[in-house]
C-alpha positions, 0 to 999 in steps of 0.5 A, a space after each residue: 848596659 846592652 851587649 855590643 854586636 859581636 860580643 863573646 859573652 853569653 850562651 850559644 846553643 850548639 846545634 847538630 845541624 845548621 839552621 836555614 836563614 829563612 824561617 818556615 811559617 804557617 798559620 795555625 789554629 786560634 790559640 795554638 801559638 801560645 800553647 806551643 810556646 809552653 811545650 819544652 824544647 818545642 822548636 827542636 821537636 818541631 824540626 824533628 817532626 818536619 824531618 819525619 813528615 818529609 821522610 814519610 813522603 813516597 819516593 818518586 823515582 
């Protein structure tokens, strides 16, 4: 029996920060998608890497 919309059962991950409703997407090299999905906790690690990448930008004040 499938879950109904708005059900209160099931696991919900508690994130420290809210997620944007729009996805960040880019084209990777051939084979990267499958390898990336094999990495444990790859989505959270990628989010942290993006934050680090942004913070490395020079400040244009």
